[in-house]
Residue frames as qw, qx, qy, qz and C-alpha x, y, z in Angstrom:
[[0.746, -0.435, -0.154, -0.479, -7.91, -4.64, -0.67],
 [0.079, 0.389, -0.829, 0.394, -6.87, -6.23, 2.59],
 [0.812, -0.258, 0.049, -0.521, -8.32, -9.12, 4.58],
 [0.483, -0.351, 0.799, -0.075, -7.90, -12.74, 5.62],
 [0.363, 0.181, -0.800, -0.442, -7.77, -15.67, 3.28],
 [0.708, -0.082, 0.347, -0.609, -11.03, -17.57, 3.78],
 [0.903, 0.164, 0.396, -0.036, -10.58, -20.33, 1.20],
 [0.010, 0.567, -0.657, -0.497, -7.98, -21.45, -1.31],
 [0.859, 0.329, 0.151, -0.363, -9.64, -23.24, -4.22],
 [0.808, -0.062, 0.500, 0.305, -8.11, -26.07, -6.23],
 [0.035, -0.536, 0.465, 0.704, -5.88, -25.12, -9.12],
 [0.756, 0.509, 0.381, -0.158, -7.22, -25.64, -12.64],
 [0.165, -0.505, 0.585, 0.613, -5.38, -26.16, -15.88],
 [0.718, 0.491, 0.484, -0.093, -6.06, -26.87, -19.48],
 [0.413, -0.027, 0.512, 0.753, -5.28, -26.10, -23.07],
 [0.283, 0.569, 0.104, -0.765, -6.67, -23.12, -24.97],
 [0.757, 0.570, 0.274, -0.162, -8.22, -23.30, -28.48],
 [0.400, 0.837, -0.372, -0.032, -4.85, -22.15, -29.81],
 [0.889, 0.125, -0.389, 0.208, -3.02, -25.04, -28.09],
 [0.137, 0.552, -0.505, 0.649, -1.44, -23.01, -25.22],
 [0.542, -0.326, -0.724, 0.277, -1.34, -24.52, -21.77],
 [0.184, -0.621, 0.091, -0.756, -2.89, -22.45, -19.01],
 [0.462, -0.260, -0.749, 0.397, -3.17, -22.59, -15.23],
 [0.278, -0.588, -0.069, -0.756, -5.55, -20.81, -12.89],
 [0.416, -0.295, -0.767, 0.390, -6.17, -20.76, -9.18],
 [0.255, -0.675, -0.190, -0.665, -8.70, -18.79, -7.13],
 [0.337, -0.189, -0.707, 0.593, -8.99, -17.85, -3.46],
 [0.264, -0.793, -0.449, -0.317, -11.59, -16.14, -1.35],
 [0.279, 0.175, -0.391, 0.860, -10.68, -13.09, 0.76],
 [0.310, -0.762, -0.566, 0.055, -12.79, -12.01, 3.74],
 [0.286, 0.472, -0.062, 0.832, -12.36, -8.23, 3.86],
 [0.212, -0.274, -0.648, 0.678, -14.37, -7.83, 7.07],
 [0.215, -0.163, -0.205, -0.941, -17.08, -5.70, 5.47],
 [0.453, 0.082, 0.584, -0.669, -20.52, -5.70, 7.07],
 [0.792, 0.430, 0.245, -0.357, -22.27, -6.75, 3.79],
 [0.866, 0.493, -0.056, 0.059, -20.80, -9.15, 1.24],
 [0.369, -0.819, 0.421, 0.129, -17.38, -9.51, 2.92],
 [0.714, -0.159, 0.608, 0.308, -16.11, -12.33, 0.72],
 [0.459, 0.762, -0.245, -0.386, -14.46, -11.63, -2.63],
 [0.900, 0.037, 0.376, 0.216, -13.14, -14.32, -4.99],
 [0.086, 0.825, -0.414, -0.375, -9.87, -13.46, -6.72],
 [0.939, 0.322, 0.105, 0.065, -8.21, -15.23, -9.68],
 [0.280, -0.678, 0.564, 0.380, -4.52, -15.91, -10.41],
 [0.862, 0.496, 0.071, -0.081, -3.66, -16.82, -14.01],
 [0.576, 0.655, -0.443, 0.205, -0.34, -18.36, -15.12],
 [0.827, -0.135, -0.434, 0.331, 2.30, -20.29, -13.24],
 [0.330, 0.264, -0.321, 0.848, 4.04, -17.13, -11.92],
 [0.403, -0.419, 0.055, -0.812, 0.81, -15.73, -10.42],
 [0.863, -0.309, -0.339, -0.210, -0.39, -19.10, -9.01],
 [0.690, 0.079, -0.487, 0.529, 3.00, -19.41, -7.29],
 [0.086, -0.510, 0.237, -0.823, 2.13, -16.30, -5.24],
 [0.763, -0.425, -0.046, -0.484, -0.11, -18.55, -3.13],
 [0.747, 0.182, -0.613, 0.186, 2.63, -21.09, -2.35],
 [0.339, 0.098, -0.626, 0.696, 3.59, -19.63, 1.04],
 [0.376, -0.197, 0.165, -0.890, 0.10, -18.59, 2.07],
 [0.189, -0.238, -0.951, 0.059, -2.65, -20.44, 3.91],
 [0.343, -0.689, -0.517, -0.374, -6.20, -19.94, 5.11],
 [0.538, -0.755, -0.290, 0.239, -6.24, -17.28, 7.87],
 [0.540, -0.097, 0.086, 0.832, -3.27, -15.31, 6.62],
 [0.111, 0.882, 0.224, -0.400, -3.83, -11.54, 6.50],
 [0.551, 0.080, 0.452, 0.697, -2.84, -10.19, 3.07],
 [0.258, 0.673, 0.004, -0.693, -3.14, -7.18, 0.79],
 [0.614, 0.342, 0.652, 0.286, -4.31, -7.96, -2.75],
 [0.114, 0.564, -0.249, -0.779, -3.50, -5.77, -5.72],
 [0.463, 0.304, 0.821, 0.136, -5.75, -6.57, -8.64],
 [0.157, 0.115, -0.398, -0.896, -7.44, -5.50, -11.85],
 [0.523, 0.394, 0.624, -0.427, -11.19, -5.64, -12.43],
 [0.133, 0.197, -0.628, -0.741, -12.42, -6.57, -15.90],
 [0.638, 0.315, 0.534, -0.457, -15.75, -7.45, -17.44],
 [0.010, -0.140, 0.796, 0.589, -16.49, -9.43, -20.58],
 [0.672, 0.227, 0.125, -0.694, -19.71, -9.74, -22.51],
 [0.035, -0.090, 0.964, 0.249, -20.88, -13.16, -23.63],
 [0.140, -0.418, -0.828, -0.348, -24.23, -13.59, -25.34],
 [0.262, -0.695, -0.277, -0.609, -25.66, -10.47, -23.78],
 [0.723, -0.666, -0.173, 0.056, -24.44, -11.21, -20.26],
 [0.224, 0.792, -0.428, 0.374, -21.50, -9.60, -18.50],
 [0.898, -0.312, -0.226, 0.212, -19.02, -11.53, -16.34],
 [0.019, -0.909, 0.311, -0.276, -16.61, -9.72, -14.05],
 [0.884, -0.027, -0.310, 0.348, -13.21, -10.98, -12.89],
 [0.310, -0.916, 0.250, -0.052, -10.86, -9.77, -10.19],
 [0.889, 0.301, -0.189, 0.289, -7.39, -10.75, -11.48],
 [0.606, -0.747, 0.105, 0.253, -4.53, -10.57, -9.02],
 [0.624, 0.679, -0.245, 0.300, -1.17, -9.10, -10.02],
 [0.266, 0.441, -0.623, 0.589, 0.47, -8.89, -6.57],
 [0.727, -0.589, -0.322, -0.144, -0.08, -10.36, -3.05],
 [0.296, 0.446, -0.563, 0.630, 1.70, -9.39, 0.13],
 [0.529, -0.450, -0.668, 0.267, 1.31, -10.44, 3.78],
 [0.130, -0.756, 0.027, -0.641, 0.20, -7.78, 6.19],
 [0.746, -0.623, 0.084, -0.221, 0.72, -9.80, 9.40],
 [0.829, 0.231, -0.324, 0.394, 4.42, -10.60, 9.05],
 [0.559, -0.779, -0.046, 0.281, 6.40, -9.82, 12.20],
 [0.262, 0.910, -0.319, 0.029, 9.37, -7.49, 11.59],
 [0.825, 0.195, -0.376, 0.373, 12.86, -8.98, 11.33],
 [0.632, -0.548, -0.209, 0.506, 15.34, -8.30, 14.15],
 [0.404, 0.037, 0.169, 0.898, 17.13, -5.73, 12.01],
 [0.118, -0.579, -0.420, -0.689, 13.88, -3.91, 11.21],
 [0.558, -0.730, -0.395, 0.001, 12.84, -3.93, 14.89],
 [0.610, -0.362, -0.096, 0.698, 16.21, -2.65, 16.03],
 [0.240, 0.227, 0.265, 0.906, 16.12, 0.18, 13.47],
 [0.287, -0.679, -0.484, -0.471, 12.64, 1.10, 14.52],
 [0.611, -0.753, -0.228, 0.085, 13.73, 1.47, 18.13],
 [0.099, 0.934, -0.304, 0.161, 17.06, 3.12, 17.36],
 [0.748, -0.487, 0.449, 0.038, 19.15, 0.06, 18.32],
 [0.831, 0.547, -0.101, 0.021, 20.97, -0.43, 14.97],
 [0.272, 0.741, -0.545, 0.283, 24.38, 0.07, 16.58],
 [0.787, -0.472, 0.332, -0.217, 24.17, -2.78, 19.06],
 [0.027, 0.602, -0.785, -0.143, 27.25, -5.09, 18.99],
 [0.371, -0.021, 0.925, -0.072, 25.19, -8.29, 18.81]]
């Protein structure tokens, strides 16, 4: 799914029942859809939360994620868990631009 980051929520952390430390952070993506354009995504663990370090509200990104649902006392709760983020509005490097225009042999 692609869109612009609408909100970055505060990171959360804690300790599980088994004593393991955990960290979670969520963000909201505006995908530009006519109805219900905002989707909240979750990042679990230090390595996944770190994916947000270089991003800010307004950045255009592509989100790769897994959907999962869990039942609790007869109710179902759905999560969109991110496994990869990448910018879509990054300008090309000079080398990429030169290669795209056939200028890779320039002496400078």
